N, C-alpha and C positions, 0 to 999 in steps of 0.2 A: 045630631049623629049619635045614635045609641050604640053602646058597646055590644059586641057580639061574641065576646070571649068569656070564659068561665074562670073565676079566681082560683077555685080549688084545683082545677086542672093545670093552670099556669104555675101555681105554687108547687105542685107535684113534679112538673117538668123541671123547674129550677132546682128543686132538692135532688132529683135523680141525676141531673147533669153535674152538679157540684159533688155529689157522692161518687161519681165515676171518674177515676184518675185519667187524665188525658195529656200527659206531658208531650212536648213537641216530638213528633214522629210516632206517637203511640195513641192516636186519637180514635182508633177503630171502634172501641166500645161506646164511646160518646157519639160517634157518627151513626151507629145503629139505633140508638135511642131517638135521635133526631129523625131518621128515616121512618121509624115506626110511628112517630108522632104525626108526620105528614100523611103517611098512608092511612092512619086511623081517621084522618079528616079528608079522605078522598083526594089527596094531593099526591101527584107523582113525585118521587125523589130518588136520587141514585148517587153513587160515588163516581167521580171522574178519575182519570188516571193518576192524579196526585193525591187522592183521598178526600177531596172536597165533597161536601154534600150539596147537590144542586137540585133546586126545585123551581124551575122557571115557570112564570105565569105572565101577569101583566107587567111588561117591561117599562112602563112609565116610571116605576121605581124599583131599584134593586136594593134590598136589605142584605148586608153582609157583615158577619162578625167572625172571630176566630174561635176554634174549638180547643186549641191547645193552651196549656198553662206552663208556667215555670215549674221546675221540680220542687218537691217539698210537700209532704202529706201532713195535713192538720185535721184535727177531729171535726167532723161535720155534725152540726147541731142547730136546733132552733130554740132560742131563748128570748122571751119578751118581744116576739114578732121580728126577730133579727136572725138571719141565717149566717152561720159561721162556716168557713171552709175554704180550702184552696180553690181559687178561680171564681169565688162568689162575686167578686168585683171585676176582675180581669181574666176573662171577660164573659163568664157564663151568665151573669145577670143581664148584660146587654144582649147576649146571644139568645137567651130564653125569651126575652121580651120581643126580639125580632121574629123568632119562630112563631110565637103566638100571634103577632101582628100580621105576619105574612099570610097565615091561615085566615084570619078574620077579614083581611082587606083584599086578598087575592093578588098581591104583588109578588114579584120574584124574590127568591132567597138563595144565598150561597153561604154555607158554613165552611170557612177555609182552615187549612192546616198550617202549622209551623210559623205563625206570625211571631212568636217569641224567639224564633231561631233565625230563619233566613227568608221569611215571607214566601216560601215555595208555593203555597196555595194561591195567594194573590197573583203572583207572577204567572202561574199556570193558567189561571182564569183569564187573565188579559190576553195571553197568547193563543188561547183556544176558543174563547167565546165568539160565536158567529155574529152576534148583534151587541151593540152598545146601548145600555139603558138611557132613558132621558135624564134621570136623576139617580144619584147613589147616596145611600145613607150607610156610613160605616159604624159598626158597633164597638164602642169603647166607653168606659165610665166618664160621664161629664156631669153627673147629677141629673135628676129628672127635670130640673129647671134650667139646665145649661146646654149649650151647643158649642162644639169645638170647631173653629174655623181654620186654625193653623197649627202646624207642627214643624219643628226644626228638622233639618236633614241630618244625614249620618255619613261619615267617612271613616273607614278603618284602614290602617296600614301597618306594615311591619318593617322597621328599620333594621338593616343588617350592615355590619362592618367587621373588618378583620385588620389586625395589626401584627407586626413582628413581636415576638417576646423579647424582653430585656429586663435587666435588673430593676427592681422597684425603686432604687435610689436615683435612677436617671430621670431627667426632666421631661423627656419626650412623652407626649400623651399616648395612651393605648386606646384600643377600640372602645373600651368601657367609658373612658373619659370623653371620647368624641361623641358617644351617644348622649351622655349627660349634657354636654355643651350644646348639642343640636337641640335637645328638648328645651333647655333653658332659653335658647334664642327664639324658639317657636313660641313658647309661652309669653315671653316678653314682647315679641312682635305682635301677637294678637291683643295683648293687654294695651298696647300703645296705638292700636289702629284708630284711624279716623272713622267713626261709626256713621258718618254722613251718608244719607240725609237724615238719619235718626241720631238724636243727641246721644252722647256717650252714656251708657247705663250707669245709674247711680244707686239703684235699689234692687231688691230681690226680684220684683216683678219684671224688671227689664232684662232678666236672664234670657228671655226669649229672643232678644235682639243681639245677643252676644255669640261669638264663637267660643265654645267650651272645649279646650284641649284636655284630654284625660289620658294619663299613662295607664296601661292595662297590665302589662307583664314585661319584665326584663330578665333575661338570662344571659350568662356569658362567663368567660374565664379562659384559662389555658386549655388549648386543644390537647387531646391525648398524645399527639406527636411531640409536644413540648416546643414547637417551633412558632406557634402563632396564638394570638388571643382573638376570640370571636365573640360578638355580642348580637343578640336578637332582642328587639324592643317592639312590643305590640302597643299601638297607640290608637286613640279614637278622637274624632272631632264631631261636635254637634254644630250644625250650620243654620244660621237664621235666614229667613226668606229674602232679605236684601242682599245676600251674597249667594253665589252658586257654589256647589261642591267643587267644581273645577277651579274656581278662584281660591278657595281654601287650600286645595292641594298645591296649587302653584306657589302660594305664600309659604307653605311648609317646605317645599322643595327648594325655594330660594335661600333658605337658611342652611342648606347642606354644604359642608366643606369636604367631608369624608363620609363614605357609606352611601347606601342606596335605600330608598323606601319603595316597597312593593305595595301598591294601593289596591284595595278591594272593598266590597260591600258599599258601593256608592249609592246613596239614596238622597234625592233632591228634596229640599224643603218645600212646603206648600202653605199658601195663605189664600183662603177663599174670601170673596166679598160677602159682606153682611147683607147685601141687597139681592141675593139670588133667590129664586122661588123656594128652595128647601129651607134656607135660613128664615125667610118670611113666614113660611108655613109652620115651622117649629115655634117661632116666637108667638104667633097667633094661638097655637094650641096650648102652649105653656100658660099663657095669660088666661085662656078659656078655663083651665083647671086650677086657677088661683095662684099661679106662680109669677114671679118677676124674672123674665128671661135674662140669663147671663151668657155673654159671648166670650169664649175662652180661647187662649193660645197656649199650646202645650210645649214644654221644653224638650220632650222626647220625640219619638218617631213612631208612626203607625202605618198600617196598610193603606191609609188614605194617601200617604206620600206616593206609594206605588201606583195606586189607581190614577191619581191626578197627573202623574208623569206621562201616562199613555192615553188616558181618556179625557178629552176636553169637554167635560160636562160639569154642571153644578153639583156640588156634594158638600155634606157636612158629616161630622161625627157626633153620635149621640148614644147615650145609654145610662141606666141607673148606676149609682154607686159613687163612693168617694175615692178618687184616683190616688189620694195619698196612701191608701191601703193596698195599692197594687203590690203584689209579691210579698206582702207582709205576713208574719206569723199569726197576726190577729185579723186577717182579712175577713170582712163581714159586710152584709148588705141588709138594709131595711126592707122587709116584705112590702110595707105600705108604699115605699118609694118605687119598688119594682112594679107594683100595680099601676101607680101613676104614670110611669114611663110607658107602659103598654097603652094606656089611654092616649097619651101624647103621640106616640108612634102611629096608632090607629087613625087618629084624626088627621095627622100630618100626611100620611099616605093617601088617605081618602081625598084630601085637598089636592095633592100633587097629581093624583090619577085623573083629575078632571081638567087639568091644564092642557 
């Protein structure tokens, strides 16, 4: 299988996309560059109602990655064959590689909006797409020789409680203390959980198998009327695949004695088999280009969680870049690795298209 893409053109696309700010909700300039690239290669592409760039073709494979980045502008430069800049890893490296591969192989492509915020683009795609592809490849950094099979889920909530005011010398707990007590009970409860059938985590790599409770923001104190104390406490949980988001929510609710938690942003975990056609195709392609395939499980959450929750199809996440540089001020990507990822994507898509 000979490559049918041009390195100079691919590098130019990557540089232009990284040079174009596209924070969540402001992806318009980035989407225009992508549409122009497809149209220059005689591929139809357009914006849907959410702002996604859609270029449907051979639906044996759907390549999809996000166009948005987290806020923060960093200087864009190329030094020693390394491109520096916001989004170079997360996820304009994977995004660019998929655009080039979609053109060279003729498979379908969607560039989605708002993955870093609320996954609006992925949710809109699921609710409006008339056909479901045979296989889906989600674009996030895994390294050119890695494929991501699993992500933890996500659950956000806001605890609220109110208590009467009283002199601080009195022993009765106020709403602030109740919030602290609830959170301490939640943390202790998850720490002491029986992680069966998975043995209790003992090292950093086992974080994937844990529930990670994280306080996000707490505000509170005396209300202006002087008659009550109110507390608002934003919290987040990362959920491993052996538990459901609903189970984690129930565990946290069971620790409540006073107050209420308003739950939101529920995203279920995902863990794909290593024996699916996409996983096999990528391992074969990585070996073909001299790599030793790595199979990854990520402690965060991605749009693959959203897609897998609605579409019962095999999928993996793939893309160039070191994910430890996600959102970092020194975010950067190797141009050579970027080229290798296009080769792997092209060969994998060609293999999957023939199944």
